C-alpha positions in Angstrom: 0.0 0.0 0.0 2.8 2.3 0.9 4.5 1.6 -2.4 1.4 2.5 -4.4 1.1 5.8 -2.5 4.7 6.6 -3.2 4.3 5.7 -6.8 1.1 7.9 -7.1 2.9 10.8 -5.4 5.9 10.4 -7.8 3.5 10.4 -10.9 1.7 13.5 -9.6 5.0 15.3 -9.0 6.2 14.4 -12.5 2.9 15.6 -14.0 3.3 19.0 -12.2 6.8 19.4 -13.4 5.8 18.6 -17.0 2.9 21.1 -16.8 5.2 23.8 -15.4 7.8 23.1 -18.1 5.1 23.3 -20.8 3.8 26.6 -19.4 7.3 28.0 -19.4 7.8 27.1 -23.1 4.3 28.3 -24.1 4.9 31.9 -22.9 5.9 34.3 -25.5 9.6 35.1 -25.7 10.9 38.5 -24.9 10.6 40.6 -28.0 13.0 43.3 -29.0 11.6 46.6 -30.0 11.6 47.5 -33.7 13.9 50.2 -34.8 12.8 53.3 -36.8 14.9 52.5 -39.9 13.6 50.9 -43.0 14.7 49.8 -46.5 13.6 52.0 -49.4 13.6 50.7 -53.0 13.0 53.0 -55.9 13.7 53.7 -59.5 15.4 56.8 -61.0 15.1 57.9 -64.6 17.1 60.6 -66.3 15.5 62.2 -69.4 12.9 59.4 -69.4 15.5 56.5 -69.4 16.6 54.4 -66.4 19.9 55.7 -64.9 22.8 53.4 -64.3 25.9 54.4 -62.3 26.4 56.1 -59.0 24.8 59.3 -57.6 24.3 61.3 -54.4 20.7 61.4 -53.2 18.7 63.3 -50.6 15.5 62.0 -49.1 12.8 64.0 -47.3 9.6 63.0 -45.7 6.5 65.3 -45.7 3.1 65.1 -44.1 1.3 66.1 -47.4 1.7 65.5 -51.1 2.3 69.2 -51.7 2.7 72.2 -49.4 3.3 70.0 -46.4 5.7 70.2 -43.5 8.9 68.2 -43.5 9.0 65.3 -40.9 12.4 64.3 -39.5 15.8 65.2 -40.9 16.9 65.1 -44.5 18.6 61.8 -45.3 21.7 62.2 -47.6 23.1 59.1 -49.3 26.3 59.4 -51.2 27.6 57.2 -54.0 24.5 55.1 -54.3 24.8 52.5 -57.0 22.0 52.2 -59.5 21.5 49.5 -62.1 18.9 50.0 -64.8 17.5 52.8 -62.6 16.9 50.7 -59.5 18.2 51.7 -56.1 18.0 50.4 -52.5 19.0 52.5 -49.4 18.4 52.4 -45.7 16.5 55.4 -44.3 15.7 56.5 -40.8 13.6 59.6 -40.2 13.4 59.2 -36.4 11.0 57.8 -33.9 8.2 60.4 -34.5 8.1 60.1 -38.2 5.5 57.3 -38.5 2.9 57.7 -35.7 -0.1 56.7 -37.8 -0.6 60.0 -39.6 -0.6 60.4 -43.4 2.9 60.7 -45.0 
């Protein structure tokens, strides 16, 4: 009788440990906050034809299509390589640039 009670207690303890381990694994891992930078891809044409080569570019973000206010600092990228007019750059206008308002 004592052996069955000991066995039952051992099984119960093992079950509790398994459940606790499962709960620990099921919890969401700590997430790292997203940065404010992003990758911009675009295409540049010169006189109607795609440009290939390198150039210096400036990027500005405004809160309206025309007559708006600039949001964040001007981003200057030098010696950007373009192939058939396509370019890819990393931009970061700061933490307040994208707060849900139109851009």
